[in-house]
Structures are given as C-alpha cells and as structure tokens.
C-alpha positions as semicolon CSV with decimal commas, in nm:
position;residue;x (nm);y (nm);z (nm)
1;M;0,001;-0,013;-0,003
2;L;0,138;0,356;-0,088
3;Q;0,245;0,563;0,195
4;F;0,276;0,923;0,165
5;E;0,515;1,104;0,414
6;M;0,677;1,445;0,391
7;S;1,037;1,402;0,422
8;P;1,231;1,628;0,675
9;E;1,363;1,821;0,360
10;E;1,018;1,863;0,218
11;A;0,876;1,962;0,580
12;F;1,140;2,259;0,591
13;W;1,105;2,398;0,223
14;Q;0,724;2,418;0,307
15;E;0,798;2,616;0,623
16;K;1,031;2,824;0,443
17;M;0,803;2,922;0,174
18;I;0,531;2,988;0,405
19;R;0,731;3,238;0,612
20;S;0,857;3,381;0,278
21;I;0,479;3,427;0,193
22;N;0,356;3,547;0,530
23;D;0,650;3,822;0,563
24;C;0,642;3,932;0,207
25;N;0,534;4,291;0,156
26;S;0,571;4,387;-0,214
27;M;0,290;4,284;-0,432
28;S;0,521;4,234;-0,720
29;E;0,746;3,983;-0,533
30;L;0,428;3,788;-0,387
31;K;0,311;3,745;-0,755
32;E;0,685;3,598;-0,870
33;M;0,654;3,355;-0,559
34;A;0,308;3,263;-0,680
35;I;0,433;3,233;-1,041
36;L;0,697;3,017;-0,934
37;L;0,512;2,764;-0,703
38;A;0,273;2,734;-1,013
39;K;0,535;2,630;-1,207
40;I;0,648;2,388;-0,934
41;A;0,331;2,230;-0,905
42;T;0,266;2,206;-1,290
43;M;0,602;2,025;-1,299
44;R;0,518;1,787;-1,008
45;Q;0,197;1,717;-1,193
46;V;0,364;1,635;-1,538
47;A;0,612;1,389;-1,340
48;I;0,319;1,231;-1,165
49;K;0,145;1,154;-1,465
50;G;0,492;1,019;-1,650
51;L;0,530;0,777;-1,386
52;V;0,157;0,662;-1,335
53;K;0,178;0,626;-1,715
54;D;0,497;0,423;-1,729
55;A;0,366;0,234;-1,453
56;M;0,053;0,139;-1,644
57;D;0,236;0,028;-1,913
58;L;0,495;-0,192;-1,711
59;M;0,191;-0,384;-1,576
60;G;0,018;-0,385;-1,931
61;K;0,327;-0,575;-2,045
62;Q;0,361;-0,800;-1,780
63;V;-0,009;-0,915;-1,843
64;H;0,024;-0,982;-2,199
65;S;0,333;-1,179;-2,114
66;I;0,151;-1,418;-1,852
67;S;-0,141;-1,443;-2,112
68;D;0,099;-1,562;-2,353
C-alpha cells in the first residue's frame, strides 16, 4: 500500500515558503513567488502523470507476457 509521508527536507522547504509568503510586503514579489509555485506544481503533476503512465505500461506488458 502506498504511504505518503513528508520528508524533513520537504517540511523545511514548505515552512520556508510559508514564512516567505507571510513576510512578503511587495505585491510584485508575491506574484513572482506565486508564479514559481504554480510552475513547480505543474512540473510535479507532469512527473506524476509520467510515472503513472510508465507503471501502467509496465503492468500491461506483464499481463500480456503472462497470458502468452
């Protein structure tokens, strides 16, 4: 079963970003952070979809090799 746990590095990065956002007084700087976070989220989603597709392809190949 899959387990999703945040590593200490990820927790540290998350806290750092939250503090940076909360401490930001510049609208242009805040927009820049939001854009960068949107790009990171998009790239992570692309990576996740690629990994899922690869896993599905591998499972399909295993099913075909078992039934042959």
